[in-house]
C-alpha positions as CSV (number, residue, x, y, z in Angstrom):
1,M,65.1,77.9,46.0
2,A,64.3,81.0,48.5
3,R,66.8,81.7,51.4
4,T,65.2,80.8,54.7
5,V,65.1,84.3,56.8
6,A,68.0,82.8,59.1
7,H,70.1,82.3,55.6
8,V,69.3,85.8,54.9
9,I,70.5,86.9,58.0
10,V,73.6,85.2,58.3
11,D,74.3,85.6,54.5
12,A,74.1,89.2,55.1
13,L,76.8,89.0,58.2
14,E,78.8,87.7,55.6
15,E,79.0,89.7,52.5
16,L,79.5,92.7,55.5
17,G,82.7,90.9,56.5
18,V,81.7,89.5,59.6
19,Q,83.8,86.8,61.3
20,H,82.1,85.7,64.4
21,V,79.4,85.5,66.4
22,F,79.0,85.8,70.1
23,G,76.0,84.0,72.3
24,V,74.5,80.8,73.9
25,V,72.6,78.5,71.7
26,G,69.0,77.6,72.1
27,D,65.6,76.9,71.1
28,A,64.2,80.1,69.0
29,L,68.2,80.8,67.8
30,N,68.3,77.2,66.4
31,P,67.8,77.7,62.8
32,L,70.5,81.1,62.9
33,T,72.9,78.7,64.3
34,D,72.3,76.1,62.0
35,A,72.6,78.4,59.4
36,I,75.7,79.3,60.8
37,R,77.0,76.2,61.1
38,T,77.0,75.5,57.3
39,S,78.6,78.6,56.6
40,A,81.6,79.3,55.0
41,G,83.0,82.4,56.5
42,L,81.0,83.0,59.9
43,N,82.1,81.2,62.9
44,W,80.1,80.8,66.2
45,I,81.6,81.5,69.4
46,G,79.8,79.7,72.4
47,C,80.1,82.0,75.4
48,R,79.0,80.8,79.4
49,H,77.2,83.9,80.0
50,E,75.7,86.1,76.8
51,E,77.0,89.5,78.7
52,A,80.5,88.0,77.7
53,A,79.3,87.4,74.2
54,A,77.6,90.9,73.9
55,F,81.3,92.6,75.9
56,A,83.2,90.5,73.1
57,A,81.2,91.7,69.9
58,S,81.4,95.0,71.8
59,A,85.5,94.6,71.9
60,Q,85.7,93.6,68.2
61,S,83.8,96.4,67.0
62,Q,85.3,99.1,69.0
63,L,88.7,98.0,67.8
64,S,87.7,96.8,64.2
65,G,85.4,99.8,64.0
66,T,83.3,97.2,61.9
67,L,79.7,95.8,63.5
68,G,80.2,93.2,66.1
69,V,77.4,90.9,66.5
70,C,76.0,88.7,69.5
71,M,72.7,86.6,69.9
72,G,70.4,86.1,72.9
73,T,67.8,83.6,73.1
74,V,64.3,83.8,74.4
75,G,63.7,86.0,77.5
76,P,66.5,85.8,80.0
77,G,69.4,84.5,77.1
78,S,68.6,88.2,75.6
79,V,68.2,89.6,79.3
80,H,71.9,88.9,79.7
81,L,73.1,91.2,76.9
82,L,72.0,94.2,78.2
83,N,75.1,94.7,80.2
84,G,77.5,94.5,77.5
85,L,75.2,96.0,74.8
86,Y,74.7,99.2,77.1
87,D,78.3,99.2,77.3
88,A,78.8,99.2,73.2
89,A,76.1,101.7,73.4
90,K,78.4,104.2,75.8
91,S,81.1,103.0,73.3
92,R,79.5,104.3,70.2
93,T,80.1,101.2,68.5
94,P,77.8,99.5,65.8
95,V,76.7,96.3,67.6
96,L,74.1,93.9,66.3
97,A,72.0,92.0,68.5
98,I,69.7,89.0,67.5
99,C,67.3,87.8,69.7
100,G,65.4,85.6,69.6
101,Q,61.6,85.8,70.8
102,V,58.9,83.3,71.3
103,P,56.2,81.6,68.7
104,L,54.6,84.4,67.0
105,A,51.1,83.1,67.5
106,E,52.5,83.2,71.4
107,I,53.6,87.1,71.1
108,G,51.5,88.6,73.9
109,S,50.1,85.9,76.0
110,D,52.7,86.4,78.7
111,Y,54.0,82.7,77.4
112,F,56.9,81.1,79.0
113,Q,59.7,83.0,78.9
114,E,58.6,85.8,77.1
115,V,60.2,88.9,77.5
116,D,58.9,92.2,75.4
117,N,62.4,92.7,73.4
118,D,61.2,96.2,72.3
119,L,60.6,97.8,75.3
120,L,63.5,95.9,77.1
121,F,66.1,97.1,75.0
122,R,64.3,101.0,74.3
123,D,66.9,103.0,76.4
124,V,69.5,100.8,74.6
125,A,68.9,100.5,70.9
126,V,69.3,103.5,68.5
127,H,67.1,101.2,66.3
128,R,64.9,97.8,67.4
129,A,62.5,95.8,65.2
130,T,60.6,92.2,65.6
131,V,60.2,90.2,62.2
132,T,56.4,89.3,62.2
133,S,57.0,87.9,58.4
134,P,59.1,86.8,56.4
135,D,58.7,89.1,53.6
136,Q,60.0,91.6,56.5
137,M,63.4,90.8,55.2
138,P,65.8,91.7,54.5
139,R,64.5,94.7,54.8
140,L,64.3,94.8,58.4
141,L,68.1,93.4,58.6
142,E,69.2,96.6,56.5
143,S,67.1,99.0,59.0
144,A,68.8,97.7,61.7
145,V,72.7,97.7,60.6
146,R,72.4,100.8,58.4
147,A,71.0,102.2,62.0
148,A,74.3,100.8,63.8
149,V,76.5,101.5,62.1
150,T,75.8,105.4,60.7
151,Q,75.0,106.0,64.2
152,G,77.2,104.2,66.0
153,G,75.4,102.2,68.6
154,V,73.3,98.7,69.5
155,A,70.4,97.6,66.8
156,V,68.1,95.0,68.2
157,L,66.3,92.6,65.8
158,T,64.2,90.1,67.1
159,V,63.2,87.0,65.9
160,P,60.6,84.4,66.6
161,G,61.6,81.1,67.2
162,D,58.8,79.4,64.2
163,L,60.4,82.3,61.5
164,G,64.0,81.7,61.3
165,D,63.7,78.7,59.1
166,Q,60.5,79.9,56.7
167,E,61.5,81.3,53.3
168,L,61.1,84.4,51.8
169,S,58.5,85.2,49.3
170,D,60.5,87.1,47.1
171,D,63.8,87.0,47.9
172,R,66.9,89.2,46.8
173,P,70.2,90.4,47.3
174,T,70.5,92.6,50.7
175,R,72.1,96.0,49.9
176,F,73.6,98.7,52.8
177,A,73.8,102.4,52.3
178,L,77.0,102.6,55.2
179,D,78.9,105.9,54.1
180,R,78.8,107.9,56.7
181,A,79.2,112.0,55.6
182,V,82.5,113.8,56.9
183,T,81.5,117.4,57.9
184,R,83.2,120.4,59.6
185,P,81.6,124.1,60.5
186,D,81.0,127.0,58.7
187,D,83.4,129.4,58.0
188,P,81.7,132.2,60.4
189,A,82.0,129.8,63.3
190,L,85.5,129.1,62.3
191,A,86.4,132.7,61.9
192,R,84.5,133.1,65.3
193,A,87.4,130.3,67.4
194,A,89.9,131.8,65.6
195,E,89.7,135.1,67.3
196,L,89.1,133.5,70.6
197,L,92.3,131.8,70.0
198,N,94.5,134.0,68.6
199,A,93.8,137.0,71.2
200,A,94.5,134.0,74.0
201,S,98.1,133.6,75.4
202,R,97.5,130.5,77.4
203,V,95.6,127.8,75.5
204,T,95.0,124.4,76.6
205,L,93.7,121.5,74.7
206,L,91.8,118.6,75.8
207,V,91.3,115.9,73.7
208,G,89.6,113.0,73.1
209,Q,89.0,109.4,71.4
210,G,87.2,111.9,68.9
211,A,90.3,113.2,67.6
212,R,92.3,110.1,67.1
213,E,92.0,110.2,63.7
214,A,93.3,113.5,63.1
215,R,97.0,113.0,65.1
216,T,98.4,114.8,62.3
217,E,96.4,118.3,63.1
218,V,96.1,118.0,66.5
219,L,99.5,117.9,66.8
220,R,99.9,120.5,64.2
221,T,97.5,122.9,66.8
222,A,99.3,122.3,69.8
223,E,102.0,123.0,68.4
224,L,101.3,126.7,66.4
225,L,99.4,127.5,70.1
226,A,102.2,126.5,72.4
227,A,99.4,124.3,74.1
228,P,99.9,121.3,76.3
229,M,97.6,118.6,76.0
230,V,95.6,116.9,78.6
231,L,94.3,113.5,77.3
232,T,91.2,111.9,78.6
233,L,91.7,107.9,79.1
234,K,90.5,107.3,75.5
235,A,92.9,109.2,74.1
236,K,96.3,108.1,75.3
237,E,96.0,105.3,72.2
238,G,97.0,107.9,69.5
239,F,98.1,110.6,71.3
240,E,100.4,109.6,74.3
241,D,103.8,107.8,72.7
242,D,105.7,110.5,70.9
243,N,104.1,113.6,72.3
244,A,106.2,116.1,73.2
245,F,102.9,118.2,73.9
246,Q,100.8,116.1,76.2
247,V,100.9,116.2,79.9
248,G,98.2,112.7,81.1
249,Q,94.9,112.5,82.5
250,T,92.6,114.6,84.2
251,G,89.8,113.5,86.5
252,L,90.3,111.2,89.7
253,I,92.6,109.4,87.8
254,G,94.9,111.7,86.4
255,N,97.9,113.9,87.7
256,P,98.3,117.6,89.2
257,A,100.5,118.0,86.1
258,A,97.4,118.1,83.8
259,A,94.9,119.7,86.2
260,H,97.1,122.5,86.7
261,A,97.3,123.2,82.6
262,L,93.6,122.9,82.4
263,D,93.5,125.7,85.9
264,S,95.8,128.0,84.2
265,G,95.0,128.4,81.1
266,D,92.8,131.3,79.4
267,V,91.6,129.0,76.9
268,L,89.7,125.6,77.0
269,F,89.8,124.0,73.5
270,M,88.1,121.0,73.8
271,L,88.5,118.6,70.6
272,G,86.6,115.1,70.1
273,T,86.1,114.4,73.6
274,D,82.9,114.5,75.7
275,F,84.6,114.2,79.4
276,P,81.8,113.7,81.8
277,Y,83.3,115.0,85.3
278,R,81.8,119.3,85.4
279,E,83.6,119.4,88.8
280,W,87.7,118.7,86.8
281,Y,86.8,121.7,83.9
282,P,88.6,124.9,85.0
283,K,86.0,128.2,85.6
284,D,86.3,131.5,84.3
285,V,87.8,130.5,81.2
286,K,86.7,130.5,77.4
287,V,85.6,127.3,75.6
288,I,85.6,126.0,72.2
289,Q,84.6,122.8,71.7
290,V,84.8,120.6,68.7
291,D,82.5,117.5,68.0
292,S,80.4,115.3,65.4
293,R,77.4,115.7,66.9
294,E,75.8,118.7,68.1
295,D,73.9,117.3,71.0
296,H,77.5,117.2,73.0
297,L,77.9,121.2,72.4
298,G,78.1,122.4,75.4
299,R,76.9,119.9,77.5
300,R,80.0,119.2,80.0
301,T,80.8,123.3,80.2
302,P,79.6,126.1,79.0
303,V,80.6,127.1,75.9
304,D,81.8,130.1,74.2
305,V,82.0,128.8,70.0
306,G,80.5,125.1,69.2
307,L,82.1,123.7,66.4
308,A,79.8,120.9,65.0
309,G,81.5,118.6,63.1
310,D,84.8,116.1,62.5
311,V,87.9,116.6,64.2
312,G,90.3,116.7,61.3
313,A,88.3,118.3,59.1
314,T,87.8,121.5,61.2
315,L,91.3,121.8,62.0
316,R,92.5,121.3,58.6
317,A,89.6,124.5,57.6
318,L,91.0,126.2,61.1
319,L,94.8,126.3,61.1
320,P,95.5,128.1,58.2
321,L,93.4,131.1,60.7
322,L,95.3,130.7,63.4
323,K,98.9,133.1,64.3
324,A,101.5,130.9,66.1
325,V,102.0,132.0,70.1
326,P,105.9,132.7,70.2
327,D,106.0,132.4,74.1
328,R,106.0,128.9,75.1
329,A,106.1,129.1,79.1
330,H,102.7,127.6,79.8
331,L,103.6,124.6,77.5
332,D,107.0,124.3,79.1
333,D,105.7,124.7,82.8
334,A,103.0,122.0,82.1
335,R,105.3,119.6,80.5
336,E,108.1,120.3,83.9
337,R,105.4,119.6,86.2
338,F,104.4,116.1,84.2
339,L,107.8,114.8,84.2
340,R,108.3,115.6,87.6
341,W,105.3,113.8,88.3
342,Q,105.8,110.8,86.6
343,E,109.3,110.4,87.8
344,G,108.1,110.2,91.4
345,Q,105.6,107.9,90.2
346,Q,108.3,105.5,88.6
347,R,109.7,105.4,91.8
348,L,106.4,104.1,93.2
349,A,106.4,101.4,90.8
350,D,109.8,99.7,92.3
351,P,108.7,96.6,93.9
352,A,111.3,97.4,96.8
353,H,109.7,101.0,97.1
354,E,107.6,99.5,100.2
355,H,110.6,98.5,102.4
356,R,112.3,100.7,101.6
357,W,110.3,103.6,103.3
358,T,107.9,102.2,105.8
359,G,110.6,98.9,107.4
360,K,108.9,96.1,109.1
361,L,106.8,98.8,111.2
362,R,104.2,98.1,108.3
363,A,104.1,94.5,108.0
364,V,103.6,94.0,111.5
365,L,100.7,96.6,111.4
366,D,99.0,94.5,108.6
367,N,100.7,91.2,107.9
368,R,101.4,92.1,104.6
369,E,104.9,91.7,104.2
370,H,105.3,90.2,101.0
371,A,102.0,92.5,99.6
372,I,102.9,93.7,96.3
373,R,102.9,97.3,95.2
374,P,100.1,98.0,92.3
375,E,102.0,100.3,90.4
376,A,104.9,97.7,90.1
377,L,102.7,95.2,88.5
378,A,101.3,97.6,86.3
379,A,104.9,98.9,85.3
380,A,105.9,95.3,84.7
381,V,103.2,94.8,82.7
382,D,104.3,97.6,80.8
383,A,108.0,96.8,80.2
384,Y,107.4,93.1,78.9
385,A,104.3,93.1,76.6
386,D,104.5,93.5,72.8
387,A,104.6,96.7,70.8
388,D,101.3,95.8,69.5
389,A,99.6,94.3,72.2
390,V,96.0,95.2,73.2
391,F,94.8,96.2,76.1
392,T,91.6,96.0,78.0
393,S,91.4,97.3,81.9
394,D,88.2,96.4,84.0
395,T,86.3,99.5,85.8
396,G,88.4,100.5,89.0
397,M,91.8,100.4,90.6
398,A,93.4,98.4,87.4
399,T,92.1,101.3,85.5
400,V,94.1,103.6,87.3
401,W,97.0,102.0,87.4
402,L,97.1,101.1,83.6
403,S,96.2,104.8,83.2
404,R,99.4,105.9,84.8
405,F,101.6,102.7,83.9
406,V,100.9,101.2,81.1
407,T,101.7,103.2,77.9
408,M,100.8,103.1,74.3
409,R,103.7,103.4,72.4
410,G,104.2,101.7,69.5
411,D,101.0,100.0,67.9
412,R,99.3,99.1,71.4
413,R,95.5,99.4,71.7
414,L,93.2,99.6,74.4
415,I,89.4,99.3,75.6
416,G,87.5,99.4,78.3
417,S,83.9,100.0,80.2
418,Y,85.5,104.0,80.0
419,N,81.9,105.1,79.7
420,L,79.5,102.7,81.0
421,G,82.3,101.6,83.9
422,S,80.6,98.1,83.7
423,M,82.5,95.5,86.5
424,A,83.5,92.3,84.7
425,N,84.3,93.8,81.1
426,A,88.7,93.5,80.8
427,M,88.2,89.4,80.3
428,P,85.4,89.1,78.0
429,Q,86.4,91.9,75.7
430,A,89.7,90.1,75.4
431,L,88.2,87.5,74.8
432,G,86.9,89.2,71.2
433,A,89.8,91.1,70.9
434,Q,92.2,87.8,70.8
435,L,89.8,86.2,67.9
436,W,89.8,89.2,66.3
437,A,93.8,89.5,66.3
438,P,94.8,85.9,66.4
439,D,98.6,86.7,66.4
440,R,98.4,89.9,68.6
441,Q,99.4,89.8,72.2
442,I,95.8,90.2,74.4
443,V,96.4,91.8,78.1
444,A,93.1,92.0,80.3
445,L,94.4,93.8,83.4
446,C,91.5,92.5,86.0
447,G,90.6,93.3,89.0
448,D,89.7,90.1,91.4
449,G,85.9,91.5,91.8
450,G,85.6,92.2,88.1
451,L,87.2,88.5,87.3
452,S,85.1,86.5,89.7
453,M,81.7,88.2,88.2
454,L,82.2,86.2,84.9
455,L,84.8,83.6,85.8
456,G,82.6,81.0,84.0
457,D,84.0,82.6,80.6
458,L,87.4,81.7,81.6
459,M,86.3,78.1,79.7
460,T,85.2,79.8,76.7
461,I,89.1,80.8,76.3
462,K,90.0,77.5,77.1
463,T,87.2,75.8,74.6
464,Y,89.0,78.4,71.7
465,R,92.4,77.9,72.6
466,L,93.0,81.6,72.9
467,P,96.4,82.9,74.1
468,V,95.2,85.5,76.3
469,K,96.8,87.0,79.3
470,L,95.2,87.8,82.3
471,V,96.7,89.5,84.6
472,V,94.8,89.5,88.2
473,F,95.6,93.0,90.4
474,D,94.2,90.5,93.3
475,N,94.5,92.9,96.5
476,R,91.5,90.8,98.1
477,R,89.2,93.9,97.9
478,L,86.6,96.4,95.4
479,G,89.0,98.7,95.8
480,M,87.7,101.6,94.0
481,V,84.7,101.2,96.4
482,K,86.5,101.3,99.4
483,L,88.7,103.9,98.5
484,E,85.6,106.2,97.5
485,Q,84.3,105.2,101.6
486,E,87.1,106.3,102.9
487,Q,87.9,109.8,100.9
488,A,84.3,110.2,102.1
489,G,85.1,109.8,105.9
490,L,83.4,106.2,106.3
491,P,84.9,103.1,107.2
492,E,85.7,100.1,105.0
493,F,82.6,98.0,105.0
494,G,81.2,95.0,102.3
495,T,84.6,95.2,100.0
496,E,86.4,92.9,101.0
497,L,86.4,89.1,99.0
498,D,86.9,86.0,100.2
499,N,88.7,84.8,97.4
500,P,90.5,81.8,95.8
501,D,93.5,81.0,94.6
502,F,93.1,82.1,90.7
503,A,96.1,80.4,89.3
504,A,94.6,77.5,90.4
505,V,91.4,77.6,89.8
506,A,92.8,78.9,86.2
507,T,94.9,75.5,86.0
508,A,91.9,73.5,87.0
509,L,90.4,74.7,83.7
510,G,93.0,73.8,81.8
511,L,94.8,77.3,81.2
512,T,98.4,78.0,83.0
513,G,98.0,79.6,86.4
514,I,101.1,81.9,87.6
515,R,100.3,83.1,91.1
516,V,103.0,85.5,92.9
517,T,103.1,86.7,96.0
518,D,106.6,88.0,96.6
519,P,107.9,91.3,95.6
520,A,111.1,89.7,94.4
521,E,109.6,87.1,92.1
522,L,107.2,89.9,90.3
523,H,109.6,90.5,87.3
524,E,109.9,86.8,86.7
525,G,106.3,85.8,87.0
526,V,105.1,88.8,85.0
527,R,108.2,88.0,81.8
528,R,107.2,83.9,82.4
529,A,103.4,85.0,82.2
530,F,104.4,86.5,78.4
531,E,106.5,84.2,77.1
532,T,104.3,81.0,78.1
533,P,102.5,80.1,75.2
534,G,98.8,79.8,75.1
535,P,96.0,81.0,77.7
536,V,97.6,82.5,80.6
537,L,96.3,83.7,84.3
538,L,98.7,85.7,86.7
539,D,97.7,86.4,89.8
540,V,99.5,88.9,91.7
541,L,98.8,89.3,95.5
542,T,99.2,92.8,95.7
543,N,98.3,95.5,98.4
544,P,94.7,96.6,99.1
545,E,95.8,99.6,101.6
546,E,97.6,101.5,98.2
547,V,95.6,104.7,97.4
548,A,95.7,106.4,94.2
549,V,96.0,110.0,94.6
550,P,94.1,112.2,92.2
551,G,95.4,115.0,90.3
552,K,93.5,118.0,92.9
553,P,93.4,115.8,96.0
554,T,91.1,117.9,98.8
555,V,91.0,119.1,102.5
556,A,87.7,117.3,102.5
557,Q,89.2,114.2,101.1
558,G,92.2,114.0,103.1
559,W,90.2,114.9,106.3
560,G,87.9,111.8,105.1
561,F,90.3,109.6,104.7
562,A,91.9,110.2,108.3
563,V,88.5,109.9,109.6
564,A,88.1,106.9,108.0
565,K,91.3,104.8,108.9
566,A,90.4,106.1,112.4
567,K,86.8,104.6,112.4
568,E,88.5,101.4,110.9
569,L,90.9,100.7,113.8
570,L,88.4,101.5,116.7
571,P,87.4,98.1,118.4
572,G,84.4,96.1,117.1
573,H,85.0,97.7,113.9
574,E,84.4,95.0,111.6
575,G,85.4,95.6,107.8
């Protein structure tokens, strides 16, 4: 007997090694979820919100390097997927979204809940198609999966509700051709890059996620050129640990040593990065960029030599052409600055630092005697988390503290919404990560604003008994927005959050909830959270006034902050 459209899809996902499908059940998806119900290797993970489902599927894809899968039913269910799918698209990770649709005969009639999925997903998807006949399968499915995997993006396959249980007239096995080419630039381009590098005396590397599979070649390049290595946030994993060349991040979350390493070089060598912030690139330097996508070359800063190709393959061909730089002054200076900055940061991470330096005056002024430094919380997480923990972080201040105080040593992994910059990503990404690696510790660094936005999927964690550790930086603020306002000279407005006791909420939902309000209890709270079996939410009240100083603070930013604080203290101000 021929298979149905639903069974063709489910069987193919099993053959591809997909283990979990995330979504919310409903009407048009019923044939698909029923096929999953009878599947031997595919598991349905019912979320409380489709956005969480898309984030979870994206997390699995980013961590595994394989296809993630989510589903949304007709109309609103598919619309809810969008934000998580945009995150997958911006992260360039393969995700297949299977969406329901109204019955085939009703398409185009403005039927109840009808949404034009092909139009809706036009911007986010590298491939989108609507199944209009069973005989289009498995060809449409093969095309969708092939596009997602080979292009590193989102593919959307829409299945009308009355087609999922229809049989194929010509059933055949699915066939996927998913091998991706590894390329390198031609010899003349490599020669131009070598000539530029060999003539330089102060080369600085800017290394991104695209270089992570070429760690050996990148380290050899840094050694040969005596080059300090500035890391993007996504390159922390893979390059931060056991690396005598790295000097941390640049940008708003970065440090002065990294900024100086960029500005004091005479050649910038970009490896596998599309770092977007143009104002942080150095001026009046020669630039060489290696990227697997030709359209990325030179789009952030003008490039003198663009090398289109895989970072590993490119460096293996380039290294024999390079001459060793004998003068290590540029590298040594950058490293000394970086180590001094790290020492200062560690002093901030001492839970007692606040009271040592400000005494009782600060406590009287803001009535926050027991507010905990977020630096101290992040440092404690780093100290107690496993050597192979997987971290997720919410966009905003939680990511700032992670970037500065959580090190990607050992086999640790890191994902976040680092390209889209969405709120509410850390918890649902941790959900997907824990299902991907059930025996590893998964730690989500959550902002209070982000966590509360998708709070309902704490129940998904409880339902599937996922031992995720949720660490909440509870500063009762949209902290990054507050900082942005004040740096622009604006008083804080609209950023205050009327939070519940998140630990009590977690306890009510069946998770272990731990609340820490006193700096003296911080380390014990973090230790207990990580040692407690099962899912745990650690709610830590942190200081909302803590400021993350960027690597190159400007006079305008400092003046704006002073003006904002003056306005906030004026009578009648309500922030």
